[in-house]
N, C-alpha and C positions, 0 to 999 in steps of 0.2 A: 930374482925369481921368487925368493921366499916372500919378499914384500908384496909382489903381485898376487901370490897365492893368499896372503893374509887379507889383502884388499878384497879379493874375490869372495873369500869366506865371510868377511864382514858384510859384503853386499848381499850375499845369500841369506845371512842371518837377519839383516834388515828387511829383506823382501819377505822372509818367513814371518817376521814380527808384524810387518804391515798386513800380510794376508791374515795372520791370526787376529789382529785388531779388527780387520774388515769382517771376518767370520763372526767375532763376538758381537760387533755392532749389528750385523744383519740378523743374527740369531735373536738378539733382544727385540728387534722390530718384529720378527716373525712370531715370537712368543706372544707379544702384545696383540698382533693380528689374529692369531689363533684363539686367544682369550676372548677377543671381541666377537669372533664368529660363533663361538660356542656359548657365549653368555646370553641367557634368555632375555636379559634386560636391555641388550643392545638395540639401537634403532636400526631400521632397515638400511638406511643410508650408510651408517658406519659399517654395518655387516657387509654390505656390497663392496665398499671401498677396501675393507680388509681382505675380502675374498679375492678381489681383483689383484691386490698386492701379492697375495700368496701364489696365485696362478701365474702372474707375470714373472715372479721369482723362479718358479719351477721351469718355465719355458726359456728364460733368457739368461739367468745368472750363471757365470762360468764357474763359480765355486760352490755348486750345489752339493757336491759330495762331502766336503768338510763340514758344511753347515748342517747337512742331514745327519751326519755322524754325531755332531755335537748335540743336536736336539734329541737324538735317540739315546743319550746317556742315561744311566739308571737314576741319576740325581733329579732329572726333570719329572714333571707330572706325566701321568699316563697319556693325557690328551696331546701334550707337546711331543712326547716320545713317538706316539702314533703318527703325528704329522711329519716328524723327522724321518721315520721309516718310509712314509708315503713318498717323500722327496726322493729317497734312494730308489724306491720301486720305479718312480717316474723316470729317473736317470737311466736305469737298466732298460726299461721298455722303449724309450724314445731317443736316447742319445748313444746307446751302446755302440752302434755301427761306426760312430765318428770319434769315439774315445781313444786316446793313445793306449798302447798296450800296458804301460806301467800303471796308468790310472785304473785300468780294469783290474789288474792284479791287486792294487792298493784297496780298491773297493771290495773285491772278493774277500781278501784277508780280513778286513775290518768287519764285514758281515759275519764271517765265520767266528770272528772274535766275539761279536755280540751274542751269538748262540752259546759260545763257550762260557763267557763270564759277564755278558752285558744285560742279562735279564734277571728279574726277581726269581724267587724259588717257584717251583711248579704250582704250589697251592696259592701263592700270592699274586702271580703274574696275571694280568688281564688277558682274556682270550683273544681280543682283537689285536693285541701286540704280538701274541704268538702267531696269529694268522698272517699278519702282514710280513713278519720276519720270514716265515716259511715261503711266502709268495715271492719275496726277493730272491731267495736261493733258487727256487724253481725257475724264475725268469732267467737267471744266469745259466742254469743247467740247459734250458731250452736253446740257448744261443751258443754254448761252448762244449757240451758233453756229447759224445765221448772224445771227439777228435782233439780238442784243446784242453781238456780237463780229464785225463784218463783216470786219475786217482780219486774221483769224486766219491765213489762208494766207500773207499777206504777211509776218506776224511770223515764221512758221516758215521762210519763204524767207530772211529777213534773218538768222535764227539760223544757218541752214545755211552761210551765207557766212563764218562766224567760224572754221570749221575742221572737221576730221574728227569730233571728239568730238561737236560739236553736230549735225552732219549725221546721224550714226548715231542720235542721240536723236530727231531729226525723223522719220527712217525708222520708228523704233519707234512713234512717235505715229500716223503715217499708217496703219501696219499695224493697230495696235490699234483705231483708229477704224473701219476697214473691217470688222474681225472683229466688233466689238460691234454695228455698225449693220446690216451685210448678212448676215454668216455666222451669228452667234448671236442677233441681233435682241433684244438685252437692254434695250430701252427702249420706252416707249409708242408707239403707232402714229403719232400725229401728229408727235411729235418725230423718229421714225425716218424718216417720209416727208419732213419738212423737210430733214433732214441728207442723206439719200440723194439727194434732188432737187438739192440745192446741190452735192453732190459730183459728180453727173452733169453739171451745168452747167459745172463747173470742171475736168472730167476732162481736157480737152485740155491745160490748163496743168499739172495734176498729173502726167499721163503724160510730158509734155515735161520736167518737173522730174526725175522719176524716171529717165528715160532719160539725160538729160544728166549727172545725178549718177553713174549707173552708168558711163557712157562716160568721163567725166573721171577717175574714180578708178581704173578699169581701166587707162586709158592711163598714168597716173602709176605705178601698181603695176608695169606691164610695164617701164616705163623704169627703175625703181629697184631691182627685185628682184635684178638681177644685181650691183648695187653693194653690197658688204657694209657700207660705211659708212652707207648709206641704209636699212639693213634695217628699223629701227623705223618709219620713214616709210612704207616700202613695205607693212609689215604693217598700218599704220593705214588706208592706202588700200584694202587688200584687205578689211579688216574692214567698211569702208563699202560696198564692192562687194557683199559677202555680204548685208549688211542691205538694200541696194537690191533685190537679187534676191528676198529673202524678202518684201519689201513688194510688189514686182511680183506675186509669186505670190498675194498676198491680193487683188489687184485684177483680174488677168487673168481670173479665174473668172467675173466678173459684168459687167464693163464692156462697152460696145458693141464688137462685133468690129472696127468701123472703126478704133478706137484701136490695136488689136493689129496690124492690117494697114496702118496709115498709112505714108506715105513709102516706098512699095514694100516693105512688110514689113520696115522697118528693125529693128524689135524682134526679129523672128524671125531675121534675119541676124546680129544681135549675139549672140543666144543660141546660135546654131550655132557662131559663132567661139569663144565661151567654153567650149564643150564640150571644147576641147583645153587649157584652163587648169586644172591640177590642183586649185588651191585653190577655184576658182569653179564647177567643172564640175557638181557635184551640184545646186547652186542653179539653174544654167542649165537643167539637164535637167528639174528640177521645173517651172520656168516653161514650158518648151517642151511638156512633157507636158500641163499644164493648158490651154495654148493650143490644142494639137492635139486635145484631147478635147472642145472646145467643141461644144455643140449649137446649134441655131438655124436660121434660114432658110438653105436650100442656097445661095442667091445670095450671102449674106454670107460663106459658108464657102469659096467658090471660091478666094480668094487663098491659103488655106492650102496649096494644091497646089504652091506655090512650093518647098515642102520636098522635092518629088520632083525638083527641078532639080539640075543637076550640082554646083553649089557646096555647097548644103545637104547633099546626099547624101554628098559627099566628106567634109565635116566630121564628119557623124554616124558614118560607117563608120570613118574614121581614128581617131576618139575611141574607138570600140568596140575596134578592134584594139590600140590602145595600152594601154587599161585591161586587156584580157585578156592582153596579152603580158607584163605585169609580175607575173604569178603571182597567187596568191590572197591579196590584202590586202583587209580588210573594206571599206575606203573605196572601193576600185576595184570591188569586187563589188557594193556598193550602187549605184554609178554605172551598172554594167552592167545592173542590174535596171531602173533608171529608163530607160535607153536602149531596152531591150527593150520597155518599156511605151510609149515614144514611137513605136516602129515599129508596135506593135500598134494604137495610136490612129490612126496615119497610114493603116494598112490599113482601119480602120473608116471614116475620112473618104473614102477612095477608093471604098469600096463604096457609101457614101451618095451620093456626087456622080456617080459614073459610071453611065450608063444611066438616070438620072432625067431630068427635063425639061431639066436644065441642059445646056450645050453642052461639058461637060468631056470631054476625050478621054483614052484610055489613055496614061499618061505614058511618054515615051521611056525613062525609067530604070526601068521596071517590072522588067526582068530583074535589074538591079543590086539593086533593093529586095528581090526574092524571094531572091536569093543571100544577101544579108546576113541576111534573116529566117531562112533555112534554117541559117545559121551559129549562130543562137541555138537553133534546134531540135536541133542536134547538139552543143551545148555540154555539158561534163561535168556542169554543175549541173542536177539534176532539176527544180529550181524554175524555172529559166529555160526549160527544155524545155516544161514544162507551161504557162508563161505564153503561149506562142505558139499553143496549140491552138485557142482560140476564133477567133482571126483566120484561121488556116488554114481552119477550117470556114466562116467568112463568105466567104472568097475562092472556095472550091470550090462554094459554094452560089450565088454571084453570077451573075445572068442574063447579063451581058456577059463578065465576066472568066473564067467557067467555060468559055468557048469560045475564049479567047485561047491561041494556040500556046505562048506563054512559060509560062503557068500549067500547061497540059497537059503540057509538058515537065518541069515540076517534080514531077509526080505520082510517077514512079518513084523520084526522089530522096527525096521525102517518105516514101514507103512504106519505102524502104531505111533511112531514119533511124528510122522507127517500129519496124523490126525490132530495132534497138539499144535504143530507148527503152522497149520493152515488157519488157525483161529487168530483173527486180526486183533491182537492186543499188544500193548507195549508203546502206546503213544507217549511221547516225552512229557506232555502236559498233564498226564493222568498218573494215578497210583493204584490202578486196579489189577496190576500183575507184576511179578518180579522183573519182567522184561523192561518195564518203564524206566527203572533206574539206569539200566545199561543204555537204553535209547537216548537218555539225556547226554551221554558221552558221545554218541554216534550221530545224532541228528539235531539240526538247529531248530526245527519246527515240526509240528504235526504234519504239515504238507509234505515236508521232506520225507518223513517216515512213511507217509501214505504212498508216495511215489515209489519208494524203495520196496515196500511190502507188496505192492501190486506186481512189481517185477519179480520179486522173490517167489511169490505164489505161482506165477506163470512157470518159473524155472522148476519149482517143485512138481507141478503138473507133468512136465516133460519127464522128470526122473521117475515119478510114480508110474507113468505109462511104461517106461522101460522095465521097471521092477515087475509090473503086472504081465509083461510079455513073457517073463520067466516063470511067473506063478500067478496066472489069472484068477484061479478059483479063490485063493486066499484073499486077494483084494476085493473080490465081489462079496465074499462072506462078511468081511469086515464092514464094507459099505452097507450091506443089508442090516447088520447088527446096529450100526450107528443110526441108520435111517429109522429103524423101529424104535430105538431109544428116543430119538427126537420127537417122533410122532406121539409118544406116550408121556413125555415129560411136560409138566405144567410150564406155561410161559412165564419167564422172569424178565420183566421189563427193566429192572434195575432202577437206580436212583433217578436217571434222566428219562422221565416219561415223555411220551410223544406229546407234542403241542396240540395234535388234532383231537385227541380224546383220551380218556382214562383207559389204562390197560393195554395201550398200543406200544409197540417197540419203536425205539429210535435206532439209528445205525450203530450205536454204541451199547445197546442193551445186551446183557449176557445171552439171552435166548437167541437173538438175531445173529450174533457173531458165531454161535455154535451152528445154527442152521446154515449160515452162509458157508462155513468151512465144510460141513458135512456134504452140502450140495456140490461144492467144487470137487471134493474127494470122490463122491459117487459118480459124478459125470466123467471124471478122468478114468476111473478103473473100469466102469461098465463099458465105455466106448472101446477101451483097449481089449476087454474080454471078447467082444464081438469080432474084433479084428484078428484075435489070436486063436481062439478055439474053432474047431470044425463045427459045422452046423449041428451035427447029432450030439455034440458034447456040451452044447449050451444048456445051463440049468433052467429050462423054460418054466417049470412049475414054481421054482423059488422066485424067479423074476416076475411072474404073473401075480404071485401072492403079494410081493412088494408093491406092484402097481396097484392092486386092489386096495391095499392099505392107504396108499397115497391118494387114490381117487376118492376114498371114503372119508378122508381127513377134511374137516371143515374148520376154517379160521376166518376171522374178520380182520386179521392183522395184515395190512398190505405187504409189508416187508417179508413176512413169513410166507404169505401166499405166493409171492414172486419166486421164492425158493422151491415151493411145492411144484410150481409150474415147470421149473427147470428139471426137477426130478421126474415129472411126467414125461418130459421130452427125452431124458436119459434112458428111461425104462421103455419108451415107446417101441424100440426094435423088437421087444418080446411080443408085441401085438401082431407082428408079421407071422408068428407061429399060431396065434389064437385070434383071428380077425373078429371073433364075436365080441371082443372087448372094445372095439373101435367106437361104437355109439357112446359108451361110458366116457371115453377119453374126450370125444367131441363135446359131450354135455358139460364136462368139467371146464374145458377151454372156453366154451361159449358163455358159461356162467361168469367166468372171469373177465370176459370182454366187456361186460356191463357192470363190473364190480364197483360198488360204492361203499364207503365206510358207514355212512348214514343212509339207510334204505329210503326213509320217507322223503317225499317231495324232491324226487330226483331232478325234476325239471327246474324247480326253483333253485336247487343247488347250483346248477350250471351258471346261474347269474349271480346269486347271492354270495355263495362261498365257493370259490374255485377249488378244484380237486388238488390234493397235495401231490408233490412229485411222486411219492411212493405209490399213490393210487393210479396216477397216470402211467407209471411204469408197469404196474400189474396189467393194466388194460392193453398197453402196447406189447407187453411180453406175451400175453395170450394171443394177440393178433399175429405176432411174428411166429409163435409156435405153430399156429394153424397153417401159415404160409410155408414154414419149413416142412411140416408134415406132408402138405400137398406137393411140395417140390421134390422131396426125397422118397416119398412112398405113394406116388400118384395111383399106381395100380391097386394098392390096398384100399385107397379112399374111394376110387371110382364107383364101386357098387353102392356106396352111400351118397352118391352125388345129389340125388333128389332131396334127401333129408337135409343135406348141407345147404343146398340152394334155397329150400323153403325157410330154413332157419335164418339165413342171411337176409332173404326178402322181408321176413318179419321184423328183423332188427332195422332194416333200412326204411321201413314204412314210417317209423317215428323219426322226424327230422332232428329232434333234440337229444335223442338217446345216445348217439355216438358222435365223436368228433369226425371231421372230414377224413382225417388220416386213418382212423379206425375203420370207417366205411370202406375206404378204398383198399385197405389191407385185406378185408374179407372178400372184396370183389376180385382182388388179385389171386386169392386162393382158389376161387371158382374158375378163373381163367386157366390157372395151372392144371386143374383137373380136366378142364375141357380139352386141353391139348391131347389127353388120352383118348378122346373120341376117335381120333385118327380118321375123321370123316369131314372133309372140307365143308360140305353143305350144312351138316348138322351143327358143326362148331360155329359157322358163320351165322346161322339162325339164332343160336344161343347168344352170341356176342351182340347181335342186333337187339335181342330182347333185353339183355343186361344193360346195354347203353342207351336204350330208348329214353329213360328219364333224363339222362345227360344231354342227348341230342335235342330233346324237346326244349330243355332250358337253354342250351347253348345257341340254338338256331332261332330262338324266339326273336321277334322284331325288337323288343325292348333290349335284350342282351346284345343284339347286333349293334344297336345305337350306342349302348354303353361302351362296348369294346372298341368301337371305331373312333370315338371322340374323347380326347383327354379330359375336357371339362366335364362331360357327362360322367366319365369314369370316376373322376375325383369326387363328384357329388354323390354317385351311387355308393361308393365304398365309405362315404362319410368323412373324407379327409379335408373337406372345406368347412367343417363344423367347428364351433367353439363349445367345448364341453365343460359344464359346470363342475360335475364330479368325475374326475378322470379315472376313477377306479371302477365305480359301479355303473356309470351311465355309458352306454354304447349302442345308440339306436340303429347303426348300420351294420352291426356285427353279423346279422343273418345274411345280408347281401354279400358281404365278403366271403362268408362260409359257402355260399352257393357257387361263387366263381371258383373258390378253392376246390370244391367237390368236383366240379367239371374237369378242372385241370388235373387233379390227382387221378381221376378215373381214366382220362385219356392216357396219362403216363403209365398207369398200371397195366392197361390193356396192351399198349404198344410194347411195353417192356416184357410182358409175360406170354402173349399169344405167339405160338410158333407152330411150324409144320413138324411132322414126325422126323426124328433124327435118322431113322433107318430108311434108306432110299426106296426100298420095295414098298414099305408101308406108306410112304409119302405118295408114291405113284398110285397105289391101290386106292388111297383115300381121296384122290382128285386134287392133290396139292401141286403136282408137277405140270408146268405149262410149256416147257420146251427146254432147249439147250443153248448155251452161249456158243459163239464161234470156237472158243477154246475147248468145248466139250463139257464144261461144268453145267450141272442142271440149274434150271430157273424154277424157283418155287413161288407160290403165291401164299400170302398170309391171310387167314380168314378175317382178320380185323381190318384189312386194307380199306375196304369200301366204307366202313363206318368212320374210320379215322380221317380219311381224305375228305369226307363230307364236312368234317369239322375244322379242316386245315385253314380255310380262309379266315375264319374268325380268330383262330389261334394266332395267325400272322398279324391280324389287325390288333389283337391284344398286345403282342410284342411291340408293334409299331407305336401303339398308344403309350405303353410303358416306357419306351425309350424317350418319347416326347415329353413325358412328365418331368424330365430333367432340364427342359428348356427354362430359362429364367422366368419367362412370363407365366409358365405353369407352376413353377415352385412358388411364385408370388401368390397364386390362388389357393395355396394350402391354408387351412384355418389356423388360428393362433395356437391351438392345442397341438397341431400337427406340423408345425414349421420344420421339425427335424424328422418327419416321417420317412424320408428317403435316405437318412443317414445310416451308417453302419450300426449293427447291434453291438452292445458292449461286449458280448461273448466273442464276437468276431474280432473286435479290436484286441482283446486280451490274447486271443489265439495268435494273431499276427505279431504282437509285441512279445510273445513268449511268456506272458505273465501266468503264474500258476492259478488254477481255479481254486477257490476256497474249498476247504473240506466241507462236505455236505451235511453240516449239522442242520441246515435248512431243509434237509431231505423230507422232513415230515411236516413242514409248515405250509399252509396253502399258498399257491402261486398267485399272489395278488399282483397281476401285471396291470400297469396303467393302460389306458386305451391307446396311448402313444406307443408303448412297447408292443402292444398287440398289432397296431398298424404297421410298425417297422417290420415285425415278424412276417406279416401278411405280404408286404411288398417284396421282402427278401426271398421268401419261399416261392412266391408266385413267379418271380423273375427266373430263379434257378430252375423250377419245374418246367416252365415253358421251353427253356433251352434243353433240358433233359429230354423232353418229348422230341424235339427236332434232332437231337443227337442220337436217339434210339430209333428214329424213323428209318434211317438208312439201313442198318443191319436188320431191322424188323420187316420192312416192306420192300426192301431191295429195289429192283427195277421199277416197281409201281410208284415208288416215291421219287426216284431219280429222274423218271420221265414225265413227271407232272409238268404241264405246259407252262413255259416261262418261269420255271422254279428259280433260276439264278436271279432273274429280275425281281421276282417276288421277295426273295430273301434279302437282296440288296436294298429293297425299299421298305423292309420291315426290321429285320435283325440288325442291319448295319446303318440304320438311319440315325442322325443326330449323335454320332459317336463322340463328337467334340465335347458334348456336355455330360456324357456318361462317365461316372467316376471310375477310377481304377479297380475298386473293389467289386464293381459290377461287370467290368470288361473281362476280368480274369476268368470267372466261371463260364462266361459266354464262349471264350476261346477253348477252354478245357472240356466242357461237357457238350458243346454243340459243334464247333468248327472241326475239332480234331477227329471225333468219330465220323462226322459227315465225310471228311476227306479220306480217312483210313478205309472205310467200307465201300467207297465209291468205285464201281467197276471202271476199268480204263476207258471204256467206250464213251463215258460221259465227262472225261477230263476236259475236252475242248468246249463242250456246250455248257457245263455247269461249274466245274471246279476253277478253271483258269479265269473265266470272267468274274468270279467271286473273289478269288485269292489275290489277283493282281492289284485291284484298288485297295484291298484290305492290308496287304503287306506294305504298300506305299504309305498308307495312312499311319500304320503302326510305327514305321520307322520315323516318320515326322513327329509323331506324338512322343515316342520315347526319347528322341534326341532333345526335344524341348524340355522334357522333364529332367533329364540328366544335366542339361545346361543349368537349369534352375538350382539343382542340388549342388553342382560344382561351384556356382557363384555364391551360394549360401555358405558353403564351407570356406570359401576364400574370404568373404566379407564378414562372416559371423555376425550378421545383423541382429539387432535386438528388436523382435517383433512382439509387442505386448498386446496385440489385438485379441488374441485368443485367451481363454481362461488359463490354459496350460500350454503355451506355445512349444515348449521343448518336446513334450510327449506327442503333440500334434505333428511336429516336424519329423520326429522319429517314425511315427505311424506312416506319414506320407512317403518318407524315404523307403521304409520297408515295403510298402505297397508297390512302389516303383520297381524295387528289386524283384518282388514276386511276379509282377506283370512282365518284367524283362525275361525272367526265366520261362514264363508261360509262352511268350512270343517265340523265344529262341527254340524252345522245345517243339512248338508247333511247326516252325520252319524245318527243324531237323526231321520230325516225323514225316513231313511232306516230301522232303528232298533226299534223305539218306536212308539206304536200306538197312534194316535192323541187323542183318547178319554181319555187316561190316562195322558195327559200332559197339564198342564195349563201354558200358557206363562206369566200370570200376577202373578209371584211369589211375594208375599208380602214382601216389604222391611220393616224390623222390625223398630219399633220406637226407637229413641235414648232414652237413659235413663238407669236406674239402671239394672244391669244384672239379679238380682233376681226377680225384679218386672216385667220387660218387657223382658222376654227371647226372644232373636232373633232367637231361634231355631225353631219357629213355621212356617217354610216354607217347611214342609214336602210335597213331591210330592204325589199326590193322590194315594191311594192304588192300583188303577186299572192301574197304569203305567206298561204295559206289553210289551214284545217284539212282534213285528209283525211277520207274517209268514216269511217274507224276513229276518228279524233280526235273527230268529231261524235258518234259513237256513245258513246264514253267520256264525253264531256262531258254527255250526257243523264242519266247516273247520278250522283246527288248526291254519294255518298261518293267515287267516282273523280274527279269534277270537282274536289271540294275538295282531294283529295290532290295532283292535278296542279298546281292553281293555287298551293297553299301551297308545294309543292316548288320550283316554278319561281321564285317570288318570294323565298322564303327563301334559295335558293342564290345570289342576287345578292350577299349579304354574306359568303358563305364565301370563304376566302382562296385562291381558285384563279382566276387571271385568265382563263385560256383558257376555262374552263367559264362564267364570268360573261359573257364577250363573246359566246360562241355562244348562250347562253340568252337574253341580252338581244336580240340581233339576230334570232334565229330563232323563239323560242318564246313569250316573255312576252306580246307584244301580240296575236298570233293567239288565244291562250287566253283572254285577258281580253275581247277583242272578242266572243267567242262568248257571254259572259254579260252583256254591256252592256245588252241589251234587257230583261233580267229586273230584278226588284226587289232590287238589291244593298243590303245593310245599310250605313248610313253608316260604321260602324266598320270594315267590311271594305274599303270604298273607301279610307278613311284608311290602313288597314294596307298595302294594295297600294302606295299612293303613298309611304308612309314607308319601305317595304322598298326601293324604288328609291333613295330618298335615302340610306338606310343603305349600299346598294351603292356609291353615289358616295363616301361617307365612306371605305369600305374600298378601293375601286379607283380613286378619282379621280386618283391619281398616274400611272396608265397611260392614255396618250392614247386608245388604241383603245377601252378599256372606258369611259372617261369620256365620249367622244363618243356611244357607243351608249346609255349610261344617261341622259345628258342628253336625248337624243332620245326615249327611252321615257317619262321623267318629263314631258316636254313634251306627248307624245301623250295621256298619261293626264289631265294637268291640263286640256288643251284639250277633251277629250271629256267629262270628268265634272264639271268645275268649275261649269258652268251648273246642274247638278242637285244638286250636293252642296257646300254652303257650308263643310262640314268641311275640305275641301282647303285653303281659305284659312287656316284655323286651323293646319294642319300647316305651311304655308309660313311663317306668322308665328313659328314656333318655330325657324326656321333662324337660326343665329348671324349677327349683323351685317346682317340683311336691311333694305333701305331701304323703310320702310312706304309712303312717298309713291309710290315707283316701283312697288311692288306694286299700290297702288290704281290707278295709271295703267294698268298691264297688265290688271288685272281689268276696269276700265271698258271698255276696248277689246274685251276678250274677250266681255263680257256684253251689249254694245250692238251688235247686228247692223247697225244703221243707219249706224254709223261706217264710213268707208272701210277696207277690210281692208288691213293693213300686209303687205308682202311676207313670205313664209314665213321666209326667212333672218333678216330683221330681228326678227321675233317670237321666233325661237329664240335669237338673240343676246341680246335683252332678258331672256328667261326664264333664260338661262344666267347672266347677271350677277346676277339675283335670287337664284339658289341657290348662288352662289359660296361662301358660308359653310359649306356642307356638303360641298364637293368636297375629298376627301383630298389631301394633298400628300406628296411623297416625304420620307423621314426627314430627308434633308439640308436640306430647305427648311422643315421644321416649326418650327424654333426660330431661323430666320434672321431678322435684323432687315430689315424691308422698306425698300427704297430708293424714294423718291418723286421722280420727275422731272416738274416742272410743264411743261405745254404753254405755248409762247410765242405771241404774236399770229401768226395763220396767215399763211403766205406766199402761200396760194392762196385764190382766191375760192370761198366755199361756195355751192353751187348750192341746197341745201335745208337748213333747220335740222335738226340731228340729233334722234334720237328722244328723248334726254334731255339737258337743258342741262348743260353742264359745271359741276359743283359747286365745282370748285377755282378760285377767283378770286384775283386779286392782293390780298394782304392789305393792302398799303400804299396800295391804291386809286389808284395813279397809273400813267400809261403811262411805263414806263422808257425813257429814251432809250438809245441804244447804250451798253451798260454798259462795255464794255472799250475804247471809243475812246481812243486815246492820242495 
């Protein structure tokens, strides 16, 4: 017996020695491999071989644990140790379920040993080593705690008592655990529930441990930091303090508020104290911010008001003053941002608690709080200023606080601060303001800053209007003072003079930025004053005085004049009290319509030196101000109609004085006033007179020839010429402007001419011609006769324009104009989302080449023609829809040669013409007009989009190298983006035609990330009332149209456009299919619909919003059609990894109506689990090895058995006792 035992012992020793040798040998090879991988000098081949060796070792080697532990020893280099720990992490993540119990205990004890004594000291150890070590422990906790490792928290507590190094690692473990379980939820539901519940049960101990750790280490740090001999020790304590704050931040967000406010808010008090500790203040501010931002029951949040107390407020304010007083240092600036956020969150809590049912009173320190908040609003950093705006808005809106004298007293101060904040300074590339230095921290470029500032300014406008609702007179008084100041201050153009002429401003000139800010301020506060004060309280005399000053102000600077015009518009409501000032206003505006920087030789100017953008903007601004005035105050302007008309006629008599757009803007203004005649015959006669020049030109034999023949058209507009000087030479410019003038005018009249809105006035004026069968009145538009007379030539122009895209016509374009039909650069940039450059070019002349002018002409002409057709329906109603053979005429003009029309031209056609035409069409004309037009159109659009998406899919699969274009990558991106936008346009059109708006919500909820069972992303069901419109039903009765609609809707689900997929799924697919459910659908068709949804899931499953909507749609189809079509089950059986028995279970419940119906959500959850195999994953997850974490025996009593029994059972068939009991 003894001999046998000796032999066995010797054999075991030999085996251990052999394993030891094997471990040593493997470790040597692994060290070499890791060295090769990390060595920059290694060749790619060696690196790949080494990588392959390491990966195969992790996957297959049976002695990973001893090898990992050996490599993780302190004696190894940091890179090797990190790799050793990675091996151990891999073992825990992927092998744990199959490891023997003793090996698990061995690994766990050794890892805890590494924390205890296997790392360098806290200041020397690499952060990535600490990170991976804490990850290993957390992975074990996720698999075994609390059921098999009940003493885990005690063990961590024991480790923390060994010293700062171990305490910091324990903090990392607790933080990582909270992140995985609560924040990122990276484990199965039952395990997550077990761990979170146990954490919650132990939270008092955990919080007490975190607080005492923080307090002890902070106290030691404060004692020792002044003693140079103790500096390393002080730094170690500081490091633990920072770790404790970071860990607290991970818990404060979700633990019960009672833990945060326990012991008279001890935690909050400690955090306030730490705000004045430079090394710990950012972490403390983060914790404070999270605590103060907590939502929840108002009763639970009341204790947070302690932060308005004297002590807390003192620490917060002194910390802010100290940080700001030490100049611009990044660390201090980050801290200031956090403090600003804390004050904002405090303001939000105050607004939530005050005035609610709670008994919270206005805090005594409100004044101090508002002063400190104002300090942030007046800080040089534009970012800090903007951060305060939302809270100011909430305070000014608040029911109780808005009546508080302290807040009312802040309004003048806030408005005064806004006067400074509205001035656009602080560009990171400049140094003309203290803000610039801060902007260099916050913005990457001037474009970034510009985009931010525009949004910030809009936000300020909102808040200023809220403030002026409380105190309108103060705002108006300040606006008046500032306006008077600007009117009397000499112009300062600054160092960057305008390129146009001496003494003119650029957009960066000191004078212009002040004018610009003042204009925005006055516009905001004056408009609010008129909305707030009663009519008899308006300070009319002061307003008229200001208006006179503005009208009398003369300037030749286009940028400043543009601001002046805005001020005229802002002050114009005062004229309603004193109409005698209207002629002066009109005179000022008309003078600006013809504004030039250089008066002499205006007509030569139009050819020799194009106007600058600033000049064009002034003229356009004046025109739009006149239109706005005529639109908003037509009754006021009506008595001056003849004066206005004569003035416009005088301007129009000179063909070169105004651009076509300017001419038409003035004509639009006249049409708007003519609507006030309220006399059909008078208005009709006026419109006839107004349009006589257009009709004469448009209906002339020459123009009819040009508009009807593509070759003649190309020649007439000069697109077949070869131009020697592409900037100055443009012989056909006048011809183009004549066509543009006619089209602009027709559009303006169609858009603006209307019958009176009051039915009695419309009837008295002769506009009413009868009633529809439904009883709704039928009106006639006074412009109808004139416009319909011009319709044939308009349709001819559209037909000709479409035919220009035929290859033989493109070939006829002259050398200079080969790309005349291409997209404008500005359109390309908008589609690709490229930012527009900052307009330093604002004041340089717009020297467009004749090609750019030609491109602009074709683009605008095409759009405007379709705008006319789109407006014709709502404008002329039955007179338009009953035009003889309208459907045929439109099909042979607007819809001709669509194959050659590029996507960027087809999009506006659908949006501005087809959609309004259909939306405003009375149901009586569906059969005669809409269906004959939409049937072929939808069939064609489906074919076109399918081909386009096929090309895109092939391209992404093949990744072909096409070097034909100058820049093929951007060209491909542009084409793809255009196809996406066209797809959205088409699907939107179909939705508008077919689905009633009341039943469709566009804000489809995007499901939250997280566990499938807990947060099912299927809850994006379209509202039950999503029904087909009358037009939709009409279209669905025609077999060819019905087929085209269904095929387009369901095919589009697998096109790679997430937005289109989500909208179509939630709004369109089910209502369309529901309409044909009662008919005899072919089994193949049903299978195809269902398979299309599953294909959509394969393409878009990675996006939660799409995935939820598609799962819901698939579920609806399967539930509705499975009882009639067994083929659907066959489709389901083809899904990868489907559990057949689970499918049988689902089917039996679905097909057996006698069984008790399971809750809707449970059925959806079950169905989602069945189709999981076809739900697409993000690229990053497609090839990731799956981690399987087994459920442990439940901590909680189950009320009901679950729908499906858990298939994962303990393979060892035994109830494991506490695994890690030691």
